[in-house]
N, C-alpha and C positions, 0 to 999 in steps of 0.2 A: 326324133329328137328330145330327150329325156325332158321332163318338167323342173323348172328352178326350183330350188326350197325357198321358204319364204323367211324373213328374217326371225329368231328365236326360235327357230326349228332344226332339228338335225340335218347336216347335208350328208349326199351321198358318202360318205368317208367314215361318219360317225360322231365327227366333232361338234360342239357344243357351240353354237354362236351366244354372244350377250343377250341375254333377254331384256326386257323392259324392267321386269321385276329386279333381276340383279344391279342395274343402273339404280335405280330407285334405290334399293337398299345402300348401295355405297354413300349417294347422294346426302341420306339421311345420317348414315354414320359420320361422313365428313363435317355436317351441319352441329350434330353434337358433339363433335371434338372442339371444331370451332367456337363453340358456346363457351367450352371451358377455358379454351385459350384467350378468349376474348376477357373472360371474368379475371383470369391471371393477371393481364396486360392492363386491364380497364376496368377496375369494378363495378358492376353495374350496367356495362354496356351489352351484357347479353338479356337483358331485362328491356332495355330501351328497343330491343332489336325485335324480341320474339317473347316479351315474359310482359310482368307489369311494370308498365312505363313508369306510375309513380315510384316505385321502388328502385326502377335503375335509376330514375334522375336522381333523387337523394342520393344513392350511393355512389353514384357518378360525379357527384357535383361535392359530396364531401371528399372523395378521393382525390380529384382534382384542385381541390381548394387546400389541403394535406399537402400534396405534391409541390403547390405555387409556394406553400407557406413554408415548405422544408427547405425547399431550393432558396428562398430569399433570407430564410433565417440562416441557412449554411453561407451565404456570400456574406451577410453582416458580420456572422460571428468571424470569418475569416479577417475581414477587415480591421474588427473591433481587436481581436488576437495581437494583431500588428502594433496596435498603440494601447491597449488598455489590458492587459492579461488576464489580470485580477477578475475582471467582470465576466469571464468566460469562467474561471474558477468558482466562482460565485452561484454561477448558474449550474452548473453539476455536481454542488455540492448544498444545493438549497433542499431540505425535506420536503417543503410543498411541491415544488416542481418537480420534482422526483415521484411525488406520490401520484402528481396529475398524469404524467408522461406512464407511470405503470397501468395505470385504470385505464389510459387511452390505448396503448397496446394489448391490452386483454380486450376491450371492448372492438378493436380491429381484427381482433384473431376471430372472436366468435363473430363478428358480423362477416367477416370475408368467407369464414367457412360456410354460412349459411348460404350466402351467395352462389358458392360453388354446387352446393345440394339443390338449389335452385333449378343453377344453368344444366345440373344433370335431369332434372325432371323436366325441363323445358325441351331437353333434346329427344323426350320420348322414347326411353331404353326398351319401354316393352315392344316397342313397334321395331325392333332392330333384330338382326340377327344372333345368334346365341353367340357365336364367335366375336362378332361386332359388339353384344352387350357386356360381353367380360372384359374386352378392351378398354371400352367409356368407363365400368366400373373402376378399373384397375387405373386408368389413367386420372380420372376424378379423385380416387382416394389419397394417390400419392401426391396430385395438387395440394388436394384441402389440407393432408396432413404436413405438408411441406411449409405451406405458408402459416398455418396455425401452428405449428411448432415452431418457427423460426420466431414469430411476433411474441410466444408465450414464454419462449427460452428469453428473449429481450426483456420483456417485464419481470422474471425472473432474476435474472442480473441486475436489473433496475431496484428490484424490492432487497437484493441482498446489501446492495449499496445505500440505500436509504437506511435498512434495520440496522447497518455497521455504523452509521453517521452518529444515528439517535443511542444506540447503545455506549458506544466510544465519548461521544460529544454532548454530555448531558447538561454540562454548566451553562448559565446565561450569561456571567459574570466578565466583561471584557476589561482588559486590563492593556492601558498604552504602553508603548516602548518609552524603557527608562534611558535617558540622556542618548536617544538615537539608537538605541539597542534592545531586543527582545532577549531575555534570559530565561532557557526552559532548562529546568531540572529532570534529566533522564537518570531513572533508577530502575538497576535489572533486578528483579526480584524474583525468589525461588516460587516455584509452584508446586509444591507438596500439599499434601490433604492438611487444612487448616495453617496454611503457611503463607498466604499469599500476601506477599509486600511485608512482610513483619521484619524481616532482617535484608535489608539489599546486599545485592553481592557487590554492585557496582554504582558508583554516584560520578554522575559527568553533567557538569554545567554546559549546554552549548550557548555559546553567546554569539548573537546574530545580528549584523550592521541590519536595520529596517529597511533602507534605502536599496542596498548592495547585495547584501545575502552575506557577505565577507563574516566566515564563523570561525569562532575560536572554541575549542573544547577544551575545559578546563574539569582535569580528572582530580577527584578527592579519595585519596586511599580510605577502604573502609574501617582500618585498624588506628586513624587518628584518633586521640585523647587528648584532654584537657585544652580543649577548644572552646571559644565564648559563643554564647545566643545573639541572636537580634536582641538588641535593647528593647526593652518594653514587652518582649515574649513572656508566657508563661514560664518557658525552660529559663530564659534569663534571669527570671525571678527565682527559680528553685535551684541554681546552679549560678551565681554571681559571679564565684570564681571560675568558670569552665567547669566543662564535663568531666570532673577529674576523679569522680567515683571508681573505687577496685573494678579492675573488667569493666569501665565504661568505654565504648568505644563508638565509632561515629556510624556504624550500623548498627548499633544498640539501641539508637536514641529512638526510632520507632518503636522497638519494643517497650522501651521504657515508657514512654507516652502511651502507649495501649492501656498498660497496667496501671495507668493512673488519670483514666478519663475525665474526671472529677475536674481537671485542671484547666479542660479546653471546652467549657459550657458552649453547646449549640454547633461544635465541629464535627464537620460529615465523617473525619480522618484523621486522628488526634497524631497517628504516625508519621502521616505525610507531615503534617503542618509544621509537628517538633521536627523534623528532617529538615525543613525548609529554614525555619529559624536558625539552624546548626550552619547549615550551608551558607546563608547569609550574613551571619557572624564573621565564617571563615574567610569568606571571599572577598567582602563587604560590597555585593551586587544584589540587587532587588530582582527576586525570582517572579516573572510573569505568570509562569504556568509551570505544570509539572506533567510527566509522563510516566507509568511503571510500567514495565516491559516484561510482560513473564519470559523467561528464559527458555523455558520448555517450548512455550508456543513459539517462539522466534525460530526453531526448526522448521515449522512449518510455512512461515514466510519465506526462506531462505528456497524451499524448495518449491513454494509457488512463482518465484522469478525466475525460476530454472537453475539455481545456485549462484554460488559468487565465486569469483577467480581471487585467488590469493598468493602472495609469494610467499612459500612458507621455506623459512630462513635455515630450520632444523627438524628432522623427523619427530613429530606431535605425537604422543600417547593418546589413541581414543580408549576410553574404558579403563578398566582397571585388570591386571594379567592374569587372573583369575576366572573373568569373564569370557564367555563365547565369541561374544563382538570384538574383544580386544584387539588393535592392530596400529600400526603408526600411518600417520599422514608423510608420504615421503616427501623431502626438499625437494623444492623447485615450484615453478608456477602452476599450480594446481585449481582444476574448477572444482570446488568442494559441494557435497549438498549439505540440508541443514543440520543433519545429524552429525557430520564432520567438521562442518564450521562451528556449532556451539562447543565441541571438544575442543577446538582449536581458541576459540577465545576463552574457555574455561580451565584448561588442564593445567595441574599443578605439577605435576612427576618433571625432576631435572630443571623446575624453574624458582622462580619469587613472585611475590603478590605485585610488583613492580613490573615485572616482565610481561606478565599477564595481563596489566592494566595497558601496556604498550600494545599487545596483541587486540585487545580490544578496540582501541581506537584504531587498530589497521580494519580491522572487521566493517568498523563504521563508516570510515572512508572508502571502502569498497563498495559498501552498499548505496550511499549515494552518489558516487562516478557511476555506477554500473546498473542501476535502478531506472531507467530512462523511461520517458511518457510510452513509447512505442512498446516497450516489454510490460508498462503496467496494463494499458488495452489491451493487449494478446493474454494477458493473465489475470484479468481484472476479478472475476469473482473468486479467484482461488486466494488472490491477493485480500478481498475484503475479507472471506470468510477467516483466515488466517490473522488478519488484523483486528477482528473482532474479538478472537479469542487472545489474542497476544497483548492488547494494549487497553490500560486504564489510564484517562487521563482528565485534566479539567479545564480543557482549549474548549471554547465555545464552536459550535458549530458554524455560526457565523462569521468566526477568525479562519477557516479553513483555506478560503481563497485568497488570504494573506499567506499562510503559511506553505501553502503549494506553489504561490509565486517564488517566494523566497529559495523556496527548495530547488528551484529551477535554476534562479540565478546562481545560489551555491555549487551548482553542480561543476560550472565554468570558471571555479576558483580554486585558491590554494585553501586548504582546511590548516588552520594552525592549531598547536596543541600546548597545553602548559599543565604539566601533572604535579600536584604537591605532596612530591616525594624526595625520598635521599635520592641522592645526596643534599640536595636545595635547600628540603625543609626534612627536619626530624618529626617523625609522626607522634612520638610518644611527648614530644614539649615542642609543641610548632609556634615560630614566630609569626606571631599572626600579622604584627606591622609589616613584616618583611613579605609575606602573603599578599598582602594589600596591594605592596608596589610593584612586587611580582605579575598580579594580575591586571593593575593598570598597565602596566609596562605592555605584556603581551594584546591587548585590546589597542593601545595606540601604536602598536607596532604593524598589525592586521590592517590598522586602518590609513595606513601610509604615516603615520604624524609623530611614530615613535623614534627613539635612536636604540641600539642594541648596547646596552650595560653589561658590563663585566657580569658573567653566569647568567643573563639575561635568557630569552627564550629561543637566540639566535645561537645558542651554546651546543653543539652536537657530540656525542661520544665519538670516540677514535672508532674509524671506521676499517679497521683491518680485519682480513678474513678470519683471524680467531675471536674478534671482537663482537662473538653472540649468542648469547645465554638465555636460556627457554624459549628458543623461536625469534629473538627480538636483538635487534642491533645494538650493542651495548654490555653492560655489565653492573651491577648493583654499586659499586663502587664510584664509577664512571657516571651513570644514568644511560638512561635507554633515549634512542635516536625519535621513537614515536611518542615518546612521552611531553618530549621539549623541544617541538618542531616549528619552524614557519611554513614549511609546506610539508604535511603530512604523506601526502603522497609518495614521496621522494625519500619520506624515512622509512616506508613499510618496504 
């Protein structure tokens, strides 16, 4: 009878049995992998089991404390959001808190990466077989870079948001609501070299109810002339009978003031200050804040949110016929990118200034209704970067929470419009008392306390199939629906 071969040796057929050394190698490999997985799931646990217990205890306690704190903060935030949403907005827009969060994410990234490297060391890679060693190095590198990259990307996004807030919202002067409303002057400025904000291409006052967010957009034509300035302003002293000089229009007030800076001692932006004085004189509204929108940069914002859907009433030309990119935006419901959206809002061919103003109001309404919190979260970094390049404003960072909350409230409501244009208002010689009455009526109507007057904000152009001019419902003689509507969405 042949002898029986012992374990770990070749049997009679030449098959190799599992040796003690191979089993030990697999045990070491599994141990090394387990240490890395432990570091991923509970940072510091690998050191507690097989390394420096003091380091492991500190890391594990920090991780556990952050985990518990984060969970409690999330629950509290969800509860508070139900009853006091502004508090959440104030947290996410506070530069100091964002700085702490950014530094915390960077520290966590570095510390976690160090723990992964230490877990690899504790796993004694030199005692592993070559194939096992390569596997351990690959897995450790993947986990280390993934965790560290995620945290550093989060720190980068927080940094972009903080930088954007500090760059755009530099003012510290808080202005309370006037008669229960915030009046914000929105200026659309060309972005050419040396031309930032010199001649606003569009001027709109967003009058926002401080409680409900109900908004009235009051459009002012850039070619308005012979209008008064706010009493007591430097411009009112220079033009006591109104801005009636030769070739003087509303969009030229800024340029005139920039050329006469000596009249505005201590002013950081005489052009904006003079324009506000004009708008207040025309509308009889007190302006709380202003925002200058770089219309070229607006393209990037639209692209950042994934485009905007608009009801194109007529083909709109994009570019000029001799340009290579010239084309038409076809009629119909279209989702447009930033380039085409800007041309939809600014195209002049086959249109007039007032039809163009109507299209601009439709773009504003579409952005308000379509840019949801979910869209902002998904595209946060792109939006923050685009907004930094697009907007200049005197809105204080401390007021961001208020206006973010009002924006969310406004999304669920109708937006009213009143444009001070023909046939209601003659831009060359505006009836200012009539303008004041119309503005007051529009706001009262939006608040539910007004009555429709003849020719008031409830008036709409004849909506026949042919009553479309320059892409807007209506005509120059009848007026445009989006310029004078109780529900801008329906008029677009």
